[in-house]
Backbone as XML, in Angstrom:
<?xml version="1.0"?>
<chain id="A" units="angstrom">
  <residue number="1" name="MET">
    <atom name="N" x="0.826" y="-1.190" z="-0.018"/>
    <atom name="CA" x="0.011" y="0.016" z="-0.011"/>
    <atom name="C" x="0.817" y="1.289" z="0.007"/>
  </residue>
  <residue number="2" name="ILE">
    <atom name="N" x="1.999" y="1.254" z="0.813"/>
    <atom name="CA" x="2.816" y="2.435" z="0.858"/>
    <atom name="C" x="3.487" y="2.642" z="-0.599"/>
  </residue>
  <residue number="3" name="ARG">
    <atom name="N" x="3.827" y="1.540" z="-1.211"/>
    <atom name="CA" x="4.490" y="1.572" z="-2.552"/>
    <atom name="C" x="3.521" y="2.267" z="-3.474"/>
  </residue>
  <residue number="4" name="PHE">
    <atom name="N" x="2.237" y="1.827" z="-3.483"/>
    <atom name="CA" x="1.238" y="2.468" z="-4.371"/>
    <atom name="C" x="1.027" y="3.988" z="-4.063"/>
  </residue>
  <residue number="5" name="ALA">
    <atom name="N" x="1.081" y="4.397" z="-2.841"/>
    <atom name="CA" x="0.927" y="5.771" z="-2.491"/>
    <atom name="C" x="2.123" y="6.512" z="-2.992"/>
  </residue>
  <residue number="6" name="LEU">
    <atom name="N" x="3.341" y="6.019" z="-2.842"/>
    <atom name="CA" x="4.520" y="6.738" z="-3.278"/>
    <atom name="C" x="4.592" y="6.839" z="-4.861"/>
  </residue>
  <residue number="7" name="LEU">
    <atom name="N" x="4.136" y="5.735" z="-5.458"/>
    <atom name="CA" x="4.209" y="5.788" z="-6.908"/>
    <atom name="C" x="3.074" y="6.801" z="-7.440"/>
  </residue>
  <residue number="8" name="SER">
    <atom name="N" x="1.921" y="6.795" z="-6.786"/>
    <atom name="CA" x="0.891" y="7.709" z="-7.195"/>
    <atom name="C" x="1.340" y="9.218" z="-6.952"/>
  </residue>
  <residue number="9" name="ALA">
    <atom name="N" x="1.997" y="9.432" z="-5.784"/>
    <atom name="CA" x="2.467" y="10.835" z="-5.550"/>
    <atom name="C" x="3.575" y="11.153" z="-6.594"/>
  </residue>
  <residue number="10" name="THR">
    <atom name="N" x="4.476" y="10.211" z="-6.907"/>
    <atom name="CA" x="5.538" y="10.512" z="-7.919"/>
    <atom name="C" x="4.916" y="10.893" z="-9.258"/>
  </residue>
  <residue number="11" name="LEU">
    <atom name="N" x="3.905" y="10.122" z="-9.677"/>
    <atom name="CA" x="3.259" y="10.424" z="-10.884"/>
    <atom name="C" x="2.555" y="11.680" z="-10.956"/>
  </residue>
  <residue number="12" name="LEU">
    <atom name="N" x="1.834" y="11.992" z="-9.856"/>
    <atom name="CA" x="1.180" y="13.280" z="-9.697"/>
    <atom name="C" x="2.117" y="14.484" z="-9.769"/>
  </residue>
  <residue number="13" name="PHE">
    <atom name="N" x="3.209" y="14.371" z="-9.053"/>
    <atom name="CA" x="4.145" y="15.512" z="-9.129"/>
    <atom name="C" x="4.824" y="15.585" z="-10.549"/>
  </residue>
  <residue number="14" name="GLY">
    <atom name="N" x="5.002" y="14.477" z="-11.173"/>
    <atom name="CA" x="5.609" y="14.448" z="-12.538"/>
    <atom name="C" x="4.628" y="15.158" z="-13.531"/>
  </residue>
  <residue number="15" name="LEU">
    <atom name="N" x="3.387" y="14.826" z="-13.414"/>
    <atom name="CA" x="2.414" y="15.436" z="-14.339"/>
    <atom name="C" x="2.279" y="16.936" z="-14.097"/>
  </residue>
  <residue number="16" name="ALA">
    <atom name="N" x="2.343" y="17.316" z="-12.775"/>
    <atom name="CA" x="2.252" y="18.716" z="-12.440"/>
    <atom name="C" x="3.458" y="19.537" z="-12.992"/>
  </residue>
  <residue number="17" name="ALA">
    <atom name="N" x="4.622" y="18.857" z="-12.905"/>
    <atom name="CA" x="5.825" y="19.545" z="-13.490"/>
    <atom name="C" x="5.712" y="19.690" z="-14.934"/>
  </residue>
  <residue number="18" name="CYS">
    <atom name="N" x="5.234" y="18.729" z="-15.662"/>
    <atom name="CA" x="5.096" y="18.811" z="-17.079"/>
    <atom name="C" x="4.110" y="19.893" z="-17.503"/>
  </residue>
  <residue number="19" name="GLU">
    <atom name="N" x="3.038" y="20.035" z="-16.726"/>
    <atom name="CA" x="2.085" y="21.130" z="-17.076"/>
    <atom name="C" x="2.679" y="22.467" z="-16.805"/>
  </residue>
  <residue number="20" name="THR">
    <atom name="N" x="3.470" y="22.617" z="-15.765"/>
    <atom name="CA" x="4.072" y="23.886" z="-15.471"/>
    <atom name="C" x="5.128" y="24.264" z="-16.506"/>
  </residue>
  <residue number="21" name="VAL">
    <atom name="N" x="5.883" y="23.271" z="-17.010"/>
    <atom name="CA" x="6.888" y="23.468" z="-17.976"/>
    <atom name="C" x="6.213" y="23.909" z="-19.320"/>
  </residue>
  <residue number="22" name="GLU">
    <atom name="N" x="5.107" y="23.165" z="-19.676"/>
    <atom name="CA" x="4.314" y="23.519" z="-20.893"/>
    <atom name="C" x="3.723" y="24.968" z="-20.793"/>
  </residue>
  <residue number="23" name="GLY">
    <atom name="N" x="3.275" y="25.272" z="-19.663"/>
    <atom name="CA" x="2.746" y="26.687" z="-19.497"/>
    <atom name="C" x="3.844" y="27.763" z="-19.667"/>
  </residue>
  <residue number="24" name="VAL">
    <atom name="N" x="5.002" y="27.472" z="-19.131"/>
    <atom name="CA" x="6.138" y="28.448" z="-19.323"/>
    <atom name="C" x="6.474" y="28.495" z="-20.715"/>
  </residue>
  <residue number="25" name="GLY">
    <atom name="N" x="6.539" y="27.375" z="-21.346"/>
    <atom name="CA" x="6.851" y="27.443" z="-22.785"/>
    <atom name="C" x="5.868" y="28.199" z="-23.599"/>
  </residue>
  <residue number="26" name="GLN">
    <atom name="N" x="4.570" y="28.132" z="-23.284"/>
    <atom name="CA" x="3.532" y="28.844" z="-24.038"/>
    <atom name="C" x="3.757" y="30.303" z="-23.745"/>
  </residue>
  <residue number="27" name="ASP">
    <atom name="N" x="4.013" y="30.709" z="-22.503"/>
    <atom name="CA" x="4.287" y="32.103" z="-22.126"/>
    <atom name="C" x="5.424" y="32.677" z="-22.880"/>
  </residue>
  <residue number="28" name="LEU">
    <atom name="N" x="6.557" y="31.925" z="-22.929"/>
    <atom name="CA" x="7.773" y="32.360" z="-23.679"/>
    <atom name="C" x="7.398" y="32.560" z="-25.201"/>
  </residue>
  <residue number="29" name="GLU">
    <atom name="N" x="6.660" y="31.606" z="-25.708"/>
    <atom name="CA" x="6.278" y="31.677" z="-27.133"/>
    <atom name="C" x="5.520" y="32.934" z="-27.412"/>
  </residue>
  <residue number="30" name="THR">
    <atom name="N" x="4.560" y="33.241" z="-26.570"/>
    <atom name="CA" x="3.698" y="34.373" z="-26.693"/>
    <atom name="C" x="4.535" y="35.639" z="-26.633"/>
  </residue>
  <residue number="31" name="ALA">
    <atom name="N" x="5.433" y="35.738" z="-25.650"/>
    <atom name="CA" x="6.327" y="36.855" z="-25.487"/>
    <atom name="C" x="7.186" y="37.061" z="-26.733"/>
  </residue>
  <residue number="32" name="GLY">
    <atom name="N" x="7.754" y="35.933" z="-27.268"/>
    <atom name="CA" x="8.565" y="36.003" z="-28.534"/>
    <atom name="C" x="7.712" y="36.547" z="-29.704"/>
  </residue>
  <residue number="33" name="GLU">
    <atom name="N" x="6.525" y="36.147" z="-29.816"/>
    <atom name="CA" x="5.634" y="36.565" z="-30.955"/>
    <atom name="C" x="5.383" y="38.087" z="-30.806"/>
  </residue>
  <residue number="34" name="GLN">
    <atom name="N" x="5.188" y="38.542" z="-29.562"/>
    <atom name="CA" x="4.997" y="39.989" z="-29.312"/>
    <atom name="C" x="6.234" y="40.725" z="-29.708"/>
  </residue>
  <residue number="35" name="VAL">
    <atom name="N" x="7.437" y="40.304" z="-29.305"/>
    <atom name="CA" x="8.599" y="40.955" z="-29.715"/>
    <atom name="C" x="8.819" y="41.092" z="-31.169"/>
  </residue>
  <residue number="36" name="SER">
    <atom name="N" x="8.538" y="39.937" z="-31.785"/>
    <atom name="CA" x="8.621" y="39.900" z="-33.305"/>
    <atom name="C" x="7.768" y="40.813" z="-33.943"/>
  </residue>
  <residue number="37" name="GLN">
    <atom name="N" x="6.433" y="40.863" z="-33.462"/>
    <atom name="CA" x="5.520" y="41.813" z="-34.024"/>
    <atom name="C" x="5.874" y="43.293" z="-33.818"/>
  </residue>
  <residue number="38" name="GLU">
    <atom name="N" x="6.404" y="43.589" z="-32.662"/>
    <atom name="CA" x="6.860" y="45.001" z="-32.366"/>
    <atom name="C" x="8.049" y="45.294" z="-33.257"/>
  </residue>
  <residue number="39" name="ALA">
    <atom name="N" x="8.949" y="44.344" z="-33.543"/>
    <atom name="CA" x="10.097" y="44.632" z="-34.446"/>
    <atom name="C" x="9.620" y="44.813" z="-35.874"/>
  </residue>
  <residue number="40" name="ARG">
    <atom name="N" x="8.670" y="44.023" z="-36.312"/>
    <atom name="CA" x="8.074" y="44.265" z="-37.639"/>
    <atom name="C" x="7.461" y="45.660" z="-37.803"/>
  </residue>
  <residue number="41" name="GLU">
    <atom name="N" x="6.700" y="46.109" z="-36.745"/>
    <atom name="CA" x="6.088" y="47.399" z="-36.822"/>
    <atom name="C" x="7.113" y="48.496" z="-36.762"/>
  </residue>
  <residue number="42" name="ALA">
    <atom name="N" x="8.156" y="48.262" z="-36.079"/>
    <atom name="CA" x="9.197" y="49.354" z="-35.985"/>
    <atom name="C" x="10.010" y="49.552" z="-37.318"/>
  </residue>
  <residue number="43" name="GLN">
    <atom name="N" x="10.052" y="48.408" z="-38.133"/>
    <atom name="CA" x="10.711" y="48.516" z="-39.336"/>
    <atom name="C" x="9.859" y="49.265" z="-40.415"/>
  </residue>
  <residue number="44" name="ASN">
    <atom name="N" x="8.562" y="49.265" z="-40.299"/>
    <atom name="CA" x="7.664" y="49.921" z="-41.209"/>
    <atom name="C" x="7.489" y="51.310" z="-40.920"/>
  </residue>
</chain>
């Protein structure tokens, strides 16, 4: 039973970490798109 609880906790934390990293990646992508858009507008 303890093994199952530890395995479940490990999987839960692993999934939470993946979601966090994915969210950060999306935020960085959005920021990069904004910078690119501003650069294009500055050139025109």
